[in-house]
C-alpha positions as CSV (number, residue, x, y, z in Angstrom):
1,M,3.3,-154.9,65.7
2,R,5.2,-154.9,62.6
3,K,8.5,-154.8,64.4
4,S,7.6,-158.1,66.4
5,V,6.4,-159.8,63.2
6,R,9.7,-158.8,61.5
7,R,11.7,-160.1,64.5
8,A,9.7,-163.3,64.6
9,K,10.5,-163.9,60.8
10,T,14.2,-162.9,61.3
11,L,14.5,-165.2,64.4
12,L,12.7,-168.1,62.4
13,W,15.0,-167.5,59.4
14,L,18.1,-167.6,61.6
15,S,16.9,-170.8,63.4
16,G,16.4,-172.5,60.0
17,A,19.9,-171.3,58.7
18,A,21.5,-172.7,61.9
19,L,19.9,-176.0,61.6
20,L,20.8,-176.2,58.0
21,A,24.3,-175.4,58.8
22,A,24.5,-178.1,61.6
23,A,23.1,-180.7,59.0
24,V,25.8,-179.7,56.5
25,M,28.4,-179.8,59.1
26,A,27.3,-183.4,60.4
27,S,27.4,-184.8,56.8
28,L,30.8,-183.3,56.2
29,A,32.0,-184.9,59.5
30,V,30.9,-188.3,58.1
31,A,32.4,-187.6,54.7
32,A,35.8,-186.8,56.2
33,V,36.5,-190.3,57.4
34,N,40.2,-191.0,56.6
35,V,41.6,-194.5,56.1
36,K,45.0,-194.5,57.7
37,S,45.6,-198.1,57.0
38,E,43.4,-200.6,55.1
39,P,42.0,-203.5,57.0
40,T,43.3,-206.8,55.7
41,A,41.5,-210.1,55.8
42,S,43.0,-213.6,56.3
43,F,41.2,-216.9,55.7
44,S,41.7,-220.0,57.5
45,G,39.3,-222.8,57.1
46,A,35.8,-221.8,58.1
47,T,37.1,-218.5,59.7
48,V,37.9,-215.1,58.4
49,T,39.8,-212.6,60.5
50,V,40.1,-208.9,59.7
51,T,42.9,-206.7,61.4
52,G,44.8,-203.7,60.7
53,G,42.1,-201.0,60.0
54,E,42.8,-197.6,61.3
55,F,40.6,-194.7,60.6
56,S,40.4,-191.0,61.8
57,G,37.8,-188.3,61.2
58,L,35.2,-190.4,63.0
59,G,34.3,-187.8,65.6
60,S,32.9,-188.5,68.8
61,T,29.9,-190.8,67.9
62,E,30.9,-194.4,68.1
63,A,31.4,-196.2,64.8
64,F,30.9,-199.9,64.5
65,A,32.3,-202.5,62.2
66,E,30.6,-205.8,61.4
67,L,32.1,-208.7,59.4
68,T,29.8,-211.2,57.5
69,V,31.3,-214.4,56.1
70,T,29.9,-216.8,53.5
71,G,31.4,-220.2,52.5
72,K,30.9,-223.7,51.2
73,A,30.6,-227.2,52.9
74,T,31.9,-230.4,51.2
75,Y,30.7,-233.9,52.1
76,T,31.8,-237.4,51.9
77,C,29.4,-240.0,50.7
78,E,29.6,-243.5,52.2
79,N,27.6,-246.5,50.6
80,A,26.2,-249.5,52.4
81,G,29.3,-251.3,51.9
82,G,31.4,-248.8,53.9
83,N,33.1,-247.4,50.9
84,A,33.7,-243.7,50.9
85,A,33.6,-241.4,48.0
86,P,33.7,-237.5,47.9
87,G,30.4,-235.7,47.1
88,Q,30.4,-233.9,43.9
89,N,28.4,-230.8,44.8
90,P,29.5,-228.4,47.5
91,V,26.7,-227.0,49.6
92,E,26.2,-223.4,50.8
93,A,27.4,-223.1,54.5
94,Q,25.5,-221.2,57.0
95,P,26.9,-217.5,56.9
96,G,28.5,-216.1,60.1
97,S,28.7,-212.6,61.7
98,S,31.0,-210.8,64.1
99,G,28.2,-208.7,65.3
100,P,28.7,-205.1,65.6
101,T,32.0,-204.1,67.4
102,G,32.8,-200.5,68.4
103,L,36.0,-198.9,66.9
104,G,36.7,-196.9,70.0
105,N,36.7,-193.6,68.3
106,S,34.4,-191.9,70.8
107,D,37.1,-192.2,73.4
108,H,40.1,-191.5,71.2
109,N,39.5,-188.1,69.5
110,G,37.6,-189.7,66.4
111,R,40.3,-192.3,65.7
112,G,39.2,-195.8,65.5
113,T,40.9,-199.2,64.9
114,I,39.9,-202.7,64.0
115,T,42.3,-205.0,66.0
116,N,40.9,-208.3,65.5
117,L,37.4,-208.8,63.9
118,E,36.5,-212.6,63.4
119,A,33.6,-214.6,61.9
120,S,33.1,-218.2,60.9
121,V,30.8,-220.3,58.6
122,T,29.0,-223.1,60.1
123,A,27.6,-226.5,58.7
124,P,24.2,-226.3,57.1
125,P,21.4,-228.7,58.1
126,T,22.7,-232.0,56.7
127,P,21.8,-232.2,53.1
128,T,20.4,-235.3,51.2
129,A,22.6,-237.6,49.3
130,K,21.2,-236.2,46.1
131,Q,22.0,-232.6,47.0
132,V,25.6,-233.5,48.0
133,G,26.0,-235.5,44.7
134,C,26.5,-239.1,45.9
135,G,26.8,-241.6,43.1
136,G,24.0,-242.6,40.8
137,T,20.6,-240.8,41.5
138,G,21.5,-239.9,45.2
139,S,20.0,-243.0,46.7
140,T,18.9,-242.8,50.2
141,K,21.3,-245.7,50.9
142,W,24.3,-243.3,51.2
143,K,25.4,-241.8,54.5
144,V,26.5,-238.1,54.2
145,K,29.3,-236.9,56.5
146,L,30.6,-233.4,56.7
147,D,34.1,-233.2,55.3
148,T,35.2,-229.6,55.2
149,L,33.8,-226.0,55.9
150,T,35.6,-223.2,54.0
151,A,34.9,-219.5,54.1
152,T,35.0,-218.2,50.7
153,G,34.0,-214.6,51.0
154,A,33.6,-211.8,53.5
155,N,32.0,-208.3,53.7
156,L,33.2,-205.7,56.2
157,V,30.9,-202.7,56.8
158,I,31.5,-199.8,59.0
159,T,28.6,-197.7,60.0
160,Q,28.0,-194.6,62.1
161,K,24.8,-193.2,62.9
162,N,23.1,-195.9,60.6
163,K,25.1,-194.6,57.7
164,I,27.7,-196.7,55.9
165,V,31.2,-194.9,56.1
166,F,33.5,-197.7,54.8
167,C,32.9,-201.1,53.1
168,R,35.2,-203.8,51.7
169,N,34.5,-207.2,50.1
170,Y,37.0,-209.9,50.5
171,T,37.3,-213.4,48.6
172,L,39.4,-216.5,49.3
173,G,42.5,-216.2,47.2
174,G,42.0,-212.5,46.4
175,P,43.8,-209.5,47.6
176,A,44.2,-209.2,51.5
177,T,42.9,-205.6,51.5
178,G,39.8,-206.7,49.4
179,T,37.8,-204.4,47.1
180,A,35.5,-201.5,47.7
181,C,31.8,-202.3,47.9
């Protein structure tokens, strides 16, 4: 009886040690992601495009990249006489997202790339003349027309098994490689 209890304890201990070792190896695999080339962002009007990211050490579990973009909308104010004037207050645009896109690492020995990830901001619901900053007190006699949509910031997040393995923030006029999150 003592031998079987001792064997059971030994087996239980070995099983626990094996599970702990597997957990440590899994966390090391995620921590071992190498950035071969930094992804770069380019801003064009309402759109941000991220290209050129190359990663290794991702293993065989698919990693996903998602780009989220923020920006501003400007408006032109037109009075009852048909005269146009620029609005004085930019308005937050509706953010946009690329949605999650696989990096292809599960089919390429743990190497993944971002070839062309794109997201755009969209116009918000039409703001009031007062929100846009039309003349005077923002009288309702002004017509508000969308003038420009401009993406001003972007966030790139790469996740694997619901854990963030890479994150960058990009800003209009900032460095193309962005800054770490």
